[in-house]
C-alpha positions in Angstrom: -23.6 17.2 32.0 -21.9 16.8 28.5 -23.6 14.0 26.4 -21.7 11.3 24.6 -23.3 12.7 21.4 -21.6 16.0 22.0 -18.2 14.3 22.7 -18.6 12.3 19.4 -19.3 15.4 17.4 -16.4 17.2 19.0 -14.0 14.3 18.3 -15.2 14.1 14.7 -14.7 17.8 14.2 -11.2 17.6 15.6 -10.4 14.6 13.4 -11.6 16.5 10.3 -9.8 19.7 11.2 -6.4 18.1 12.1 -6.4 15.0 10.0 -3.1 13.8 8.5 -4.5 14.8 5.1 -6.2 17.8 3.6 -10.0 17.9 3.2 -12.2 20.3 1.4 -15.7 20.5 0.0 -16.8 22.5 -3.0 -20.0 23.4 -4.7 -20.6 21.8 -8.1 -19.0 24.8 -9.8 -15.8 24.3 -7.8 -16.3 27.1 -5.3 -14.8 26.1 -1.9 -17.4 25.9 0.9 -15.4 24.0 3.5 -11.7 23.3 4.2 -9.8 21.8 7.1 -6.9 23.3 9.0 -4.4 20.8 7.7 -4.8 21.9 4.1 -4.8 25.6 5.2 -1.5 25.0 7.0 0.1 23.4 3.9 -1.0 26.3 1.7 -0.3 29.1 4.2 -3.7 30.7 3.3 -6.4 31.9 5.7 -9.8 30.2 5.7 -11.6 33.5 4.9 -9.5 33.9 1.7 -10.8 30.6 0.4 -14.3 29.8 1.6 -16.8 31.3 -0.8 -14.2 33.2 -2.7 -12.0 30.8 -4.7 -12.5 27.6 -6.6 -10.4 24.5 -6.1 -8.9 24.9 -9.5 -7.6 28.3 -8.5 -5.2 26.6 -6.1 -3.5 24.6 -8.9 -0.7 25.4 -11.2 -1.5 26.5 -14.8 -1.0 23.0 -16.1 -3.0 21.6 -13.2 -5.9 23.9 -14.0 -5.9 22.7 -17.6 -5.9 19.1 -16.5 -8.6 19.8 -14.0 -10.9 21.3 -16.6 -10.2 18.8 -19.4 -9.9 15.6 -17.4 -10.5 15.7 -13.7 -13.8 17.7 -13.7 -15.4 15.7 -16.6 -14.4 12.4 -14.9 -16.2 13.6 -11.7 -19.3 14.6 -13.6 -19.4 11.3 -15.6 -18.6 8.8 -12.8 -19.1 10.7 -9.6 -15.6 10.1 -8.4 -11.9 10.4 -9.4 -9.1 9.0 -7.3 -5.3 9.1 -7.0 -4.8 12.2 -9.3 -1.3 13.7 -9.2 -1.5 17.5 -9.1 0.5 20.5 -7.7 -1.0 23.1 -5.4 0.4 26.6 -5.3 1.2 27.9 -1.8 0.7 31.5 -0.6 4.5 32.1 -1.1 4.4 30.8 -4.7 6.1 27.5 -4.0 4.5 24.2 -5.3 3.2 21.3 -3.2 2.9 18.0 -5.0 -0.3 16.2 -4.0 -2.4 13.1 -4.7 -6.1 14.1 -5.0 -9.3 12.0 -4.7 -12.8 13.4 -5.0 -16.3 12.1 -4.8 -19.7 13.7 -5.6 -22.3 13.8 -2.8 -25.8 13.4 -4.1 -29.2 14.1 -2.5 -31.9 11.5 -1.9 -33.3 12.2 -5.4 -29.9 11.8 -7.1 -29.1 15.5 -7.5 -25.4 16.3 -7.2 -25.0 18.6 -4.3 -21.2 19.1 -3.6 -17.8 17.6 -4.2 -15.8 16.2 -1.3 -12.0 16.1 -1.9 -9.1 14.5 0.0 -5.6 15.8 -0.5 -2.4 13.8 0.4 1.0 15.5 0.5 3.2 13.7 -2.1 6.3 15.9 -1.6 8.3 13.2 0.1 7.5 10.7 -2.6 8.4 13.2 -5.4 11.7 14.1 -3.8 12.5 10.4 -3.1 11.9 9.5 -6.8 14.1 12.3 -8.1 16.9 11.5 -5.7 16.7 7.8 -6.4 17.0 8.2 -10.2 19.8 10.7 -9.9 21.8 8.5 -7.5 21.4 5.5 -9.8 22.4 7.4 -12.9 25.6 8.7 -11.2 26.6 5.1 -10.1 26.1 3.4 -13.5 29.9 3.3 -14.5 31.2 1.9 -11.2 30.1 -1.6 -10.4 31.2 -1.6 -6.8 29.3 1.7 -6.3 26.3 0.2 -8.0 26.2 -2.8 -5.8 26.6 -0.7 -2.6 24.0 1.7 -3.8 21.6 -1.0 -4.8 21.9 -2.6 -1.4 21.3 0.7 0.3 18.4 1.7 -1.8 16.8 -1.7 -1.5 16.8 -1.2 2.3 15.0 2.2 1.9 12.2 0.4 0.0 11.6 -1.9 2.9 10.7 -1.1 6.5 13.9 -1.0 8.7 12.0 -3.1 11.3 8.6 -4.4 12.0 6.4 -2.9 14.8 5.4 -4.9 17.9 1.8 -6.0 17.9 0.4 -7.1 21.3 -0.3 -10.8 21.3 1.3 -11.4 17.9 4.6 -12.5 16.5 5.7 -11.0 13.2 8.7 -11.6 11.0 9.9 -10.8 7.5 12.8 -11.6 5.2 14.0 -10.3 1.9 16.2 -12.4 -0.5 17.8 -10.3 -3.4 18.5 -12.3 -6.5 21.1 -9.9 -7.7 23.7 -7.7 -6.0 23.7 -5.3 -8.9 20.1 -4.3 -9.3 17.3 -3.1 -7.0 14.4 -5.5 -7.0 10.7 -4.8 -7.1 9.5 -7.0 -4.2 8.1 -5.1 -1.2 6.3 -5.5 2.1 5.2 -3.3 5.1 3.2 -3.5 8.3 1.9 -0.4 10.1 -0.8 0.7 12.6 -4.1 2.2 11.8 -6.7 3.6 14.1 -8.6 1.7 16.8 -6.0 -1.0 17.3 -6.1 -2.4 13.8 -3.0 -2.9 11.6 -2.5 -2.9 7.8 0.0 -4.9 6.0 0.9 -5.7 2.4 3.4 -7.7 0.3 3.8 -7.5 -3.5 6.0 -7.6 -6.5 6.5 -4.8 -9.1 7.3 -5.7 -12.7 11.0 -5.3 -13.8 14.2 -4.5 -12.0 16.6 -1.6 -11.5 15.8 2.2 -11.3 12.4 2.0 -12.9 11.2 -0.8 -10.7 12.5 1.1 -7.6 10.6 4.2 -8.6 7.4 2.2 -9.1 8.0 0.4 -5.8 8.3 3.7 -4.0 5.0 4.9 -5.7 3.2 1.6 -4.8 4.3 1.7 -1.1 3.4 5.4 -0.7 0.0 4.8 -2.4 -0.9 1.7 -0.3 0.0 3.5 2.9 -2.0 6.6 2.0 -5.0 4.7 0.7 -5.1 2.5 3.8 -5.4 5.7 5.9 -8.1 7.1 3.7 -10.2 3.8 3.4 -8.6 0.7 5.1 -10.9 -1.8 3.3 -8.4 -4.1 1.5 -10.3 -4.2 -1.8 -10.7 -0.4 -1.8 -7.0 0.0 -1.2 -6.1 -2.2 -4.2 -8.6 -0.4 -6.4 -7.0 3.0 -5.4 -3.6 1.6 -6.3 -4.8 0.3 -9.6 -6.2 3.8 -10.5 -2.9 5.4 -9.6 -0.8 2.9 -11.6 -3.1 3.3 -14.7 -2.7 7.1 -14.5 1.1 6.8 -14.1 1.7 4.9 -17.3 4.3 6.7 -19.4 5.5 6.1 -23.0 5.8 2.3 -23.5 6.8 1.5 -19.9 4.2 -0.6 -18.2 3.7 0.0 -14.6 2.0 -2.9 -12.9 2.4 -5.2 -9.9 0.9 -8.0 -7.9 0.0 -7.4 -4.3 -1.8 -8.9 -1.3 -3.1 -6.4 1.2 -4.5 -7.2 4.6 -6.3 -5.7 7.6 -5.4 -7.3 11.0 -7.7 -7.0 14.0 -6.3 -8.6 17.1 -8.8 -9.8 19.6 -8.8 -11.8 22.8 -7.7 -15.3 21.9 -6.7 -14.6 18.3 -6.9 -12.2 15.4 -9.2 -11.6 12.4 -7.5 -11.0 9.1 -9.2 -9.6 5.9 -7.2 -10.1 2.8 -7.5 -8.8 -0.8 -5.3 -10.0 -3.6 -4.5 -8.7 -7.0 -2.8 -11.4 -9.1 -0.6 -12.5 -6.2 0.2 -16.1 -5.1 -2.1 -17.4 -2.4 -1.3 -16.8 1.3 -0.4 -19.9 3.3 -2.2 -20.6 6.5 -0.4 -22.9 9.0 -2.6 -24.1 11.9 -1.5 -24.8 15.4 -2.0 -28.5 14.8 0.5 -28.5 11.9 -1.9 -28.6 9.0 -1.3 -26.1 6.2 -3.6 -24.8 3.5 -3.4 -22.3 0.6 -6.0 -19.5 0.8 -7.4 -19.4 -2.7 -7.5 -15.9 -4.3 -8.1 -17.1 -7.9 -9.7 -14.3 -9.9 -7.7 -11.4 -8.4 -6.2 -9.6 -11.4 -2.9 -7.8 -12.1 -2.8 -4.3 -10.6 -2.2 -1.5 -13.1 -3.0 -3.5 -16.2 -6.8 -3.0 -16.5 -8.9 0.0 -15.7 -11.6 -2.2 -14.2 -9.4 -4.8 -12.6 -11.1 -7.2 -10.2 -9.7 -8.1 -6.8 -10.6 -11.1 -4.6 -11.2 -10.8 -0.8 -11.4 -13.4 1.9 -11.4 -13.4 5.7 -9.6 -15.8 8.1 -9.4 -16.1 11.9 -6.1 -16.9 13.5 -6.2 -18.8 16.7 -3.3 -19.1 19.2 -0.4 -20.9 17.4 -1.7 -20.2 13.9 0.6 -18.5 11.4 -0.2 -16.7 8.1 2.7 -16.5 5.6 2.8 -14.1 2.6 5.5 -14.6 0.0 6.4 -13.4 -3.5 6.7 -15.7 -6.5 10.5 -15.7 -6.3 9.9 -18.6 -3.9 7.3 -20.6 -5.9 9.1 -20.1 -9.2 12.5 -21.2 -7.9 14.0 -24.4 -9.3 15.1 -27.2 -7.1 18.3 -29.1 -7.7 16.4 -31.3 -10.1 15.4 -28.1 -11.9 11.7 -28.7 -11.0 9.7 -25.6 -10.3 9.0 -25.3 -6.5 5.3 -24.4 -6.7 2.7 -23.5 -4.1 1.8 -27.2 -3.4 5.4 -28.0 -2.6 5.4 -25.0 -0.2 2.2 -26.1 1.5 3.6 -29.7 1.9 6.9 -28.2 3.3 4.9 -26.1 5.8 3.0 -29.1 7.0 6.3 -30.7 8.1 7.1 -27.8 10.5 4.6 -28.6 13.2 3.6 -25.7 15.5 5.7 -22.8 14.2 5.6 -19.1 15.1 6.1 -16.4 12.5 9.8 -16.1 13.4 10.3 -19.9 13.1 8.3 -20.1 9.9 10.3 -17.3 8.2 13.6 -18.9 9.4 12.6 -22.3 7.9 11.5 -20.9 4.6 14.5 -18.6 4.2 16.7 -21.7 4.9 14.7 -23.5 2.1 15.5 -20.6 -0.2 19.2 -20.8 0.6 19.2 -24.5 -0.2 18.0 -23.8 -3.8 21.3 -22.0 -4.6 21.3 -20.6 -8.1 17.8 -22.0 -8.6 16.4 -18.8 -7.2 16.6 -16.2 -10.0 14.1 -13.7 -8.7 13.9 -11.6 -5.6 11.8 -13.1 -2.8 9.9 -11.4 0.1 8.4 -13.1 3.1 6.1 -11.7 5.7 4.6 -13.9 8.5 2.1 -13.1 11.2 1.2 -15.5 14.1 -0.9 -15.4 17.3 1.3 -16.1 20.3 0.7 -19.1 22.5 0.6 -18.7 26.3 3.7 -19.7 28.3 2.6 -23.4 28.4 2.1 -23.4 24.6 -1.7 -24.0 25.0 -4.4 -22.0 23.3 
């Protein structure tokens, strides 16, 4: 009879070998001691050619090896970890594979460094997307009609075409562009993780136009990849902060606000863990019609500080409860009296809706936005999640 322990070991080995990302372990001098099949497949190199024979740095381009020796390796030895590093691996056929690399040092019980564990994410799609995005925008600069069409099309590529179905939940989203000429920097997403959990995020990148679109692409890619690697919301935002800090170029600041969450549906409701970095507070609308802002004071801007702090909280949704995420285009809008429509106004508005599903909430808030007319001068994204009621509307 096969024991459950054997099954667990077999499942873990299969997960390691065929993971959606590359894994490898090296000795402290960089010599490869273990590598998974995913990375071997990407490289087109046999296991026997790597294990015990080559160092991780040997897989990099010449520039990558220099960066590894002067920055990556010293960072590992000083801090015991290095995350979100953009490098290029050289395949067996000589072609290059853009990747994002994160490494941690494993230590023994007495604190002695034993080996380095490294995770490798394929960044080829992201690199190609950024290059195509910039090229397309440059070609369209002299034709306003083409710019508007392109901006609209590209904006759609930065947002999910549709939201997935989650059993027992109602989900809805909305995007309001402030300009037909420029691509905005607001974004959101919702996607499944393992074991019936779901990850979601909503945020706002600084600036507009091509640069903002490129950063938005980087942020969405990084958040998705980080959530697969370690779904804990604070860890995901810390990973994004590291990547944005390392991506700073010339005098162009790359930063954003974001709120990232982990959704765990359960019988009779759902548990949500949220982490926020400088983003407006989420709005919780209970089944009884009461509404409250979930305070995330203290969460800092992402990409501005090396040691940025992020605030986490947990909330349980019961049947009929709705959680609304939004960007500051809504709470910085001006009413017809030119008064800023802040979070407290939004909370009071939500309290007038009564029992409201995610779809109904988004419809009501998008209608509110439309009523502001030219008072909305920034892009606005909305994402709402609610636990469905039974057929009689009872919990």
